[in-house]
C-alpha positions as CSV (number, residue, x, y, z in Angstrom):
1,M,19.5,35.6,-10.2
2,R,16.1,35.0,-8.6
3,R,13.8,32.5,-10.4
4,L,10.4,31.0,-9.7
5,S,10.7,27.6,-8.1
6,A,7.0,26.9,-8.0
7,V,3.8,28.6,-9.3
8,S,0.2,28.4,-8.3
9,L,-2.6,27.4,-10.8
10,E,-3.7,31.0,-11.0
11,A,-0.1,32.1,-11.8
12,A,0.3,29.4,-14.4
13,E,-2.9,30.7,-16.1
14,L,-1.3,34.1,-16.3
15,G,1.7,32.7,-18.2
16,L,4.2,32.2,-15.4
17,S,6.3,29.0,-15.2
18,V,8.8,27.3,-13.1
19,G,12.4,28.6,-13.8
20,Q,11.2,31.9,-15.1
21,K,13.2,35.0,-14.0
22,A,11.5,36.9,-11.1
23,T,11.9,40.2,-13.0
24,D,10.2,38.8,-16.1
25,A,7.4,37.4,-13.9
26,L,6.8,40.8,-12.3
27,A,6.8,42.5,-15.7
28,L,4.0,40.2,-16.8
29,V,2.1,40.3,-13.5
30,P,3.0,43.5,-11.6
31,E,0.8,42.6,-8.6
32,L,2.5,39.2,-8.2
33,A,2.8,38.0,-4.6
34,T,5.9,35.9,-3.9
35,A,7.5,34.1,-1.0
36,E,11.0,32.7,-0.4
37,A,11.4,29.1,-1.4
38,E,11.9,26.6,1.4
39,P,13.4,23.4,-0.1
40,E,13.8,21.7,3.3
41,A,10.2,22.3,4.2
42,D,9.1,21.1,0.8
43,A,11.0,17.8,1.3
44,A,9.6,17.4,4.8
45,A,6.1,17.9,3.4
46,L,6.7,15.4,0.7
47,S,7.9,12.8,3.2
48,A,4.7,13.4,5.3
49,L,2.6,13.0,2.2
50,V,4.4,9.7,1.4
51,D,3.5,8.4,4.9
52,W,-0.1,9.6,4.4
53,C,-0.4,7.6,1.2
54,V,0.3,4.4,3.0
55,R,-3.4,4.2,3.5
56,F,-3.7,3.5,-0.3
57,S,-0.6,1.3,-0.8
58,P,2.2,-0.2,1.4
59,A,4.7,0.7,-1.4
60,V,5.1,4.4,-1.8
61,A,8.3,6.0,-3.2
62,P,8.9,9.8,-3.2
63,D,9.7,11.5,-6.6
64,P,11.3,14.8,-5.5
65,P,10.7,17.6,-5.6
66,D,6.9,17.4,-6.1
67,G,5.7,13.9,-6.9
68,L,5.5,10.3,-5.6
69,F,4.9,6.8,-7.0
70,L,2.4,4.3,-5.6
71,D,2.6,0.7,-6.5
72,I,-1.1,-0.3,-6.4
73,T,-0.6,-3.9,-7.7
74,G,-3.0,-6.1,-5.8
75,V,-4.7,-3.4,-3.7
76,D,-6.9,-1.5,-6.1
77,H,-9.7,-4.1,-5.6
78,L,-10.1,-2.7,-2.1
79,W,-11.7,0.4,-3.6
80,G,-13.6,-1.4,-6.4
81,G,-11.1,-0.8,-9.1
82,E,-8.4,1.6,-10.3
83,A,-10.8,4.4,-11.3
84,A,-12.5,4.4,-7.9
85,M,-9.2,4.3,-6.1
86,L,-7.9,7.2,-8.2
87,A,-11.0,9.3,-7.5
88,D,-10.8,8.6,-3.8
89,L,-7.1,9.7,-3.8
90,Q,-7.7,12.9,-5.6
91,G,-10.8,13.7,-3.6
92,R,-8.9,13.4,-0.4
93,L,-6.0,15.5,-1.7
94,A,-8.4,18.2,-2.9
95,A,-10.2,18.2,0.4
96,N,-6.8,19.0,2.1
97,G,-6.1,21.9,-0.3
98,L,-3.6,19.9,-2.4
99,P,-4.2,20.1,-6.2
100,F,-2.7,17.1,-7.9
101,R,-2.5,15.4,-11.3
102,C,-2.6,11.6,-11.2
103,A,-2.2,8.8,-13.8
104,I,-2.1,5.0,-13.7
105,A,0.1,3.0,-16.0
106,D,2.1,-0.3,-16.0
107,T,5.5,1.4,-15.4
108,P,6.7,4.3,-13.3
109,G,8.1,6.0,-16.4
110,A,4.8,5.8,-18.3
111,A,2.9,7.1,-15.3
112,W,5.3,10.0,-14.8
113,A,5.1,10.9,-18.5
114,L,1.3,10.8,-18.6
115,V,0.8,12.8,-15.4
116,H,3.2,15.6,-16.5
117,F,2.4,15.8,-20.2
118,G,-0.9,14.0,-20.7
119,S,-4.4,14.7,-19.4
120,D,-5.4,14.4,-15.8
121,R,-6.8,11.0,-14.4
122,I,-5.5,9.0,-17.4
123,I,-5.6,5.2,-16.7
124,A,-3.6,3.2,-19.3
125,S,-4.9,-0.2,-20.0
126,P,-2.5,-3.1,-19.2
127,G,0.1,-3.1,-21.9
128,G,-1.6,-0.1,-23.6
129,Q,0.7,2.8,-22.6
130,G,2.5,2.8,-26.0
131,P,-0.2,4.7,-27.9
132,L,-0.7,7.2,-25.1
133,L,3.1,7.9,-24.9
134,A,3.5,8.2,-28.7
135,V,1.9,11.7,-28.7
136,L,3.9,13.1,-25.9
137,P,7.1,15.3,-26.3
138,P,10.6,13.9,-25.7
139,A,10.7,15.7,-22.3
140,A,8.2,13.1,-21.1
141,L,11.1,10.6,-20.8
142,R,12.6,12.4,-17.8
143,L,15.6,13.5,-19.8
144,P,17.8,16.5,-19.1
145,A,16.4,19.7,-20.5
146,E,19.3,20.1,-22.9
147,T,18.9,16.6,-24.3
148,A,15.2,17.0,-24.8
149,A,15.7,20.3,-26.5
150,Q,18.4,18.8,-28.8
151,I,16.1,15.9,-29.8
152,E,13.3,18.4,-30.7
153,R,15.7,20.5,-32.8
154,L,16.3,17.4,-34.9
155,G,12.6,17.3,-35.7
156,L,11.7,14.5,-33.2
157,R,8.8,16.2,-31.4
158,R,6.8,13.1,-30.4
159,L,7.8,9.9,-28.7
160,G,6.2,7.9,-31.4
161,Q,8.9,9.2,-33.8
162,I,11.6,8.1,-31.4
163,I,10.0,4.7,-31.1
164,D,9.9,4.2,-34.9
165,I,13.5,5.2,-35.7
166,P,16.5,2.7,-35.4
167,R,17.8,2.4,-31.8
168,A,21.5,2.2,-32.5
169,P,21.9,5.7,-34.1
170,F,19.7,7.3,-31.5
171,G,21.7,5.7,-28.7
172,R,25.0,6.8,-30.2
173,R,23.7,10.3,-30.5
174,F,22.0,10.8,-27.2
175,G,23.5,8.1,-25.0
176,Q,22.3,4.8,-23.4
177,A,20.5,6.8,-20.7
178,A,18.0,8.1,-23.2
179,L,17.4,4.6,-24.5
180,A,17.0,3.3,-20.9
181,R,14.4,5.9,-20.1
182,L,12.5,4.9,-23.3
183,D,12.6,1.2,-22.4
184,Q,11.6,1.9,-18.8
185,A,8.5,3.8,-20.0
186,L,7.5,1.1,-22.4
187,G,8.1,-1.7,-20.0
188,R,11.0,-3.2,-21.8
189,E,13.3,-2.6,-18.9
190,R,12.7,-2.6,-15.2
191,E,13.1,0.5,-13.1
192,A,14.1,0.4,-9.4
193,L,12.2,2.6,-7.0
194,V,13.4,3.6,-3.6
195,F,10.4,3.0,-1.4
196,R,10.1,4.8,1.9
197,R,9.0,1.6,3.6
198,P,9.8,-2.0,2.4
199,P,7.1,-2.9,0.0
200,T,5.0,-6.0,0.8
201,P,2.1,-7.7,-1.0
202,W,0.7,-8.8,2.3
203,F,-1.6,-5.8,3.1
204,A,-5.1,-5.4,4.5
205,R,-7.2,-2.2,4.9
206,L,-10.4,-1.2,6.6
207,A,-12.2,2.1,5.9
208,F,-15.0,3.4,8.1
209,A,-18.1,5.3,7.2
210,E,-17.8,7.3,10.4
211,P,-14.4,8.0,12.2
212,I,-13.7,6.0,15.3
213,S,-11.8,7.1,18.5
214,A,-13.0,5.0,21.4
215,P,-10.4,2.5,22.7
216,E,-12.8,-0.4,22.4
217,D,-13.5,0.4,18.8
218,M,-9.8,0.6,18.0
219,A,-9.2,-2.8,19.7
220,R,-12.1,-4.3,17.7
221,V,-10.9,-3.0,14.3
222,T,-7.4,-4.2,15.2
223,A,-8.8,-7.7,15.5
224,D,-10.9,-7.3,12.4
225,V,-8.0,-6.2,10.1
226,A,-5.7,-8.9,11.6
227,A,-8.4,-11.6,10.8
228,R,-8.6,-10.3,7.2
229,L,-4.8,-10.4,6.6
230,C,-4.3,-13.7,8.5
231,A,-7.0,-15.3,6.4
232,R,-4.9,-14.6,3.3
233,L,-1.7,-15.9,5.0
234,D,-3.5,-19.0,6.1
235,A,-4.9,-19.7,2.6
236,E,-1.4,-19.6,1.1
237,S,0.3,-21.4,4.1
238,H,2.4,-18.5,5.0
239,G,3.3,-16.7,8.3
240,A,5.0,-13.4,9.1
241,R,7.5,-12.4,11.7
242,R,6.6,-8.7,11.8
243,F,3.3,-6.9,11.6
244,E,2.8,-3.1,11.2
245,L,-0.5,-1.6,12.2
246,C,-1.3,2.0,11.1
247,F,-4.2,4.2,12.2
248,H,-4.9,7.0,9.7
249,R,-6.5,10.0,11.3
250,L,-8.8,12.6,9.7
251,D,-6.1,15.2,9.8
252,G,-3.9,13.1,7.6
253,K,-1.4,11.9,10.2
254,A,-0.5,8.2,10.4
255,M,0.0,6.6,13.8
256,P,1.9,3.3,13.3
257,L,2.5,0.4,15.7
258,S,4.6,-2.7,15.1
259,I,5.1,-6.0,16.7
260,G,7.5,-8.9,16.1
261,L,7.1,-12.7,16.4
262,S,9.8,-15.1,17.3
263,L,8.4,-17.6,14.9
264,P,6.4,-17.0,11.7
265,G,2.7,-16.8,12.7
266,R,-0.8,-16.0,11.4
267,D,-3.0,-16.3,14.4
268,P,-5.2,-13.2,14.4
269,V,-6.2,-13.5,18.1
270,R,-2.6,-13.7,19.2
271,I,-1.6,-10.8,17.0
272,A,-4.4,-8.6,18.3
273,R,-3.4,-9.4,21.8
274,L,0.2,-8.3,21.2
275,F,-1.1,-5.0,19.8
276,A,-3.6,-4.4,22.6
277,P,-1.2,-3.0,25.2
278,R,0.1,-0.4,22.7
279,L,-3.2,0.9,21.6
280,E,-3.3,3.3,24.5
281,T,-0.4,5.1,23.1
282,I,-2.4,6.1,20.0
283,D,-3.9,9.6,19.9
284,P,-7.0,9.3,17.6
285,G,-7.3,13.1,17.4
286,F,-10.6,14.0,15.7
287,G,-11.0,10.3,14.7
288,V,-9.5,7.5,12.7
289,E,-11.0,6.8,9.3
290,V,-8.7,4.1,7.9
291,V,-6.7,1.3,9.5
292,T,-4.1,-0.8,7.6
293,L,-2.0,-3.8,8.5
294,A,1.1,-5.0,6.7
295,A,3.0,-8.2,7.2
296,H,6.8,-8.3,6.7
297,A,9.3,-11.1,6.7
298,V,6.7,-13.5,5.3
299,E,7.8,-17.2,5.1
300,A,6.1,-20.4,4.1
301,T,4.8,-22.3,7.1
302,S,3.2,-25.4,5.6
303,G,2.7,-28.0,8.2
304,R,2.6,-25.6,11.2
305,Q,-0.6,-25.9,13.2
306,A,-2.4,-22.8,14.5
307,R,-3.7,-24.5,17.6
308,L,-1.9,-26.6,20.3
309,D,-4.7,-29.0,20.9
310,S,-5.3,-30.1,17.4
311,G,-4.0,-33.6,17.6
312,R,-0.3,-33.5,18.3
313,N,2.0,-32.2,21.0
314,P,3.6,-28.9,20.2
315,T,7.3,-28.5,20.0
316,L,9.2,-26.7,22.6
317,E,9.5,-23.6,20.4
318,E,5.8,-23.6,19.6
319,G,5.0,-23.8,23.3
320,L,7.3,-21.0,24.3
321,A,6.7,-18.7,21.4
322,P,3.7,-16.8,22.9
323,L,5.6,-16.1,26.1
324,V,8.7,-15.0,24.2
325,D,6.6,-12.7,21.9
326,R,4.9,-11.0,24.9
327,L,8.3,-10.4,26.6
328,T,10.0,-9.2,23.4
329,N,7.2,-6.7,22.5
330,R,7.0,-5.4,26.1
331,L,10.7,-5.3,27.0
332,G,12.3,-4.9,23.6
333,P,14.1,-7.4,21.4
334,E,17.5,-6.4,22.8
335,R,16.5,-7.7,26.2
336,V,15.2,-11.1,25.2
337,W,17.9,-13.4,23.9
338,R,19.5,-16.8,24.2
339,A,23.1,-17.5,24.9
340,A,25.1,-19.2,22.2
341,P,28.6,-20.5,22.1
342,V,31.4,-18.6,20.4
343,E,34.6,-20.3,19.4
344,S,37.1,-18.5,21.7
345,H,39.3,-19.6,24.5
346,V,39.0,-16.2,26.3
347,P,36.2,-16.7,28.8
348,E,34.3,-13.4,28.3
349,R,34.4,-14.0,24.5
350,A,33.2,-17.6,24.6
351,G,29.5,-16.7,24.6
352,G,27.2,-14.5,22.6
353,R,23.6,-13.4,22.3
354,V,21.2,-14.6,19.6
355,R,17.5,-14.5,19.0
356,P,15.5,-17.0,21.3
357,F,14.7,-19.4,18.4
358,A,17.6,-18.7,16.1
359,P,19.0,-21.8,14.5
360,A,22.1,-23.3,16.0
361,G,25.3,-22.0,14.7
362,E,28.4,-23.8,13.6
363,A,30.5,-22.7,16.6
364,R,31.5,-25.6,18.9
365,P,30.5,-25.3,22.6
366,W,33.1,-25.2,25.3
367,N,35.0,-28.4,26.1
368,P,33.0,-30.0,29.0
369,E,36.1,-31.6,30.4
370,I,37.5,-28.1,31.3
371,P,35.4,-26.8,34.2
372,R,33.9,-23.4,33.9
373,P,32.0,-21.4,36.6
374,T,28.2,-21.3,36.5
375,R,28.4,-17.5,37.1
376,L,30.9,-15.5,35.1
377,F,31.2,-11.8,36.1
378,R,30.7,-9.2,33.5
379,R,34.0,-7.6,34.6
380,P,36.6,-9.3,36.8
381,E,36.8,-7.9,40.3
382,P,40.1,-7.2,42.1
383,V,41.4,-9.6,44.8
384,E,43.7,-8.3,47.6
385,D,46.0,-9.8,50.2
386,V,46.8,-12.9,48.2
387,M,49.3,-15.3,49.7
388,A,50.9,-18.2,47.8
389,L,53.9,-20.5,48.7
390,T,55.6,-19.9,45.4
391,P,54.8,-17.6,42.5
392,D,53.1,-20.4,40.4
393,D,51.3,-22.1,43.3
394,P,47.6,-21.5,44.0
395,P,46.8,-18.9,46.7
396,T,46.5,-20.1,50.3
397,Q,44.3,-17.1,51.2
398,F,42.9,-14.0,49.6
399,R,40.5,-11.1,50.4
400,W,37.6,-10.4,48.2
401,R,34.9,-7.8,48.8
402,G,36.4,-7.1,52.2
403,Q,36.2,-10.7,53.4
404,L,39.2,-13.0,54.0
405,H,39.0,-16.5,52.5
406,R,41.3,-19.3,53.5
407,V,41.8,-21.8,50.7
408,R,41.2,-25.5,51.5
409,R,41.5,-27.0,48.0
410,A,42.9,-25.6,44.8
411,E,43.6,-26.7,41.2
412,G,45.6,-25.0,38.6
413,P,47.1,-23.0,37.0
414,E,45.3,-22.9,33.6
415,R,47.1,-20.4,31.4
416,I,45.1,-18.4,28.9
417,G,46.7,-15.9,26.6
418,E,45.0,-13.2,24.6
419,E,43.9,-13.8,21.0
420,W,46.5,-11.7,19.3
421,W,44.6,-12.0,16.0
422,K,41.6,-10.3,17.5
423,G,43.2,-7.6,19.6
424,P,43.7,-7.2,23.4
425,I,41.3,-8.7,26.0
426,E,38.7,-6.0,26.4
427,A,37.3,-6.7,30.0
428,V,40.4,-5.7,32.0
429,R,43.7,-5.2,30.1
430,T,46.4,-6.2,32.5
431,D,48.9,-8.3,30.6
432,H,49.1,-10.8,27.8
433,L,48.8,-13.9,30.1
434,R,46.3,-15.1,32.7
435,D,46.8,-18.0,35.1
436,Y,43.5,-19.3,36.4
437,Y,42.9,-21.3,39.6
438,R,39.8,-23.1,40.8
439,V,39.9,-22.8,44.6
440,E,37.6,-23.8,47.5
441,D,37.6,-22.0,50.8
442,A,37.1,-23.4,54.3
443,E,33.3,-22.6,54.2
444,G,32.8,-24.6,51.0
445,G,32.7,-21.6,48.6
446,R,34.2,-22.3,45.2
447,F,35.8,-19.5,43.2
448,W,37.5,-19.0,39.8
449,L,40.3,-16.4,40.1
450,Y,43.4,-15.6,38.1
451,R,46.7,-13.8,38.2
452,A,47.4,-11.4,35.4
453,G,51.1,-10.8,34.7
454,L,54.2,-12.6,35.8
455,Y,56.3,-12.2,38.9
456,G,59.6,-10.5,38.3
457,D,58.3,-8.1,35.7
458,P,59.0,-4.6,37.1
459,D,56.9,-2.9,34.4
460,A,53.7,-5.0,34.9
461,P,53.6,-6.4,38.5
462,P,51.1,-9.3,38.8
463,K,47.6,-8.6,40.0
464,W,44.8,-11.0,41.1
465,W,41.2,-10.9,39.9
466,M,38.0,-12.8,40.7
467,H,36.3,-13.8,37.5
468,G,33.5,-16.2,38.5
469,L,31.8,-18.5,41.0
470,F,31.0,-22.2,40.9
471,G,27.6,-23.4,41.9
């Protein structure tokens, strides 16, 4: 059966509604023009609209199939109040051909109820959504259609009646979900929203009377919005590890950029410099009308100085942080790291990668009394033409990379077995045992090589491998 999934304002004025049979709609309006529904395209358009709304609030959550929530706590003052912000939002939507109904309330449930069943542009006063909800029908609680219809059949046609009756009988009759929806709308119970981006209260916005597009203008507004946000961070002794800068174009597209800091920071000059090399990737289109900056991973940084010449010597981390940040944002975080010990006796597992200024872990470093090469190969390399007096003796000569080496001094063996509780050794699986030798050739080169396998085993004959070099 074909049904209407959406109707225009003109169709609604003619008596058509969502869910109505297509045949009934054609009987009412014979000249009705229809098009096939495209749920995937609608979802993509809603996601694009959510991204566009970041210019108003950093916390935007989609409400499929045709709505969204904006958490405007602490940002409405940027427009001069909630009414001015609401008028700006609806004006921009209307200019783009998107008719919308909007409402502002303390809770998502109340805002949803007012926008769907109340008047347009309703702004509920703080704590004053109760009287506005009392005159709305039960369907305003976002209940299933069958539940809302059953409530109305019992004579409860207004939410005010539901609020006044005893909760226990109502909950037994219609379930705890109906009570939860009522409590969420009235603010008695919190409601979790799934925001498209992590919400943050650390947010700054600049709007321009005339659109900008010149590279020098974009660099200047980047420094200006960074100064505005960092002033807030500095006033409350906080710093952030990640900043997201977003340029909002006239055509509604958002062009985001992000940078990360190795240590929490709030220096606007340094932040603007990190964004500067990436500004050339931004296509301003017909112009940028709004720029926003959000701070994430915000931490308290009381006691940290913004300048290095302000009376005390900087720590090693503070002195290296600007260099690490430049390298990380240019090369990528996966390419800037610090080696850290891992508790494992298998050589290739004894080290790991951590962030440059990550706190020291609990793993103990390698025993300094057991020598290890200064350069360990990523994968052991095969060694040929190995000669030894007895199977367990060190080699007297070997050929590596086509060159023959005669051994002058040697020490070993040091037997290392695989960690059976972690699985086989991953680099080169030869056998369960390795016998390592530290050898020095006639020219003074020092090598770390091992024999995998044992002599006398016909199924796994021993092989020699070069695993590292001593300095």
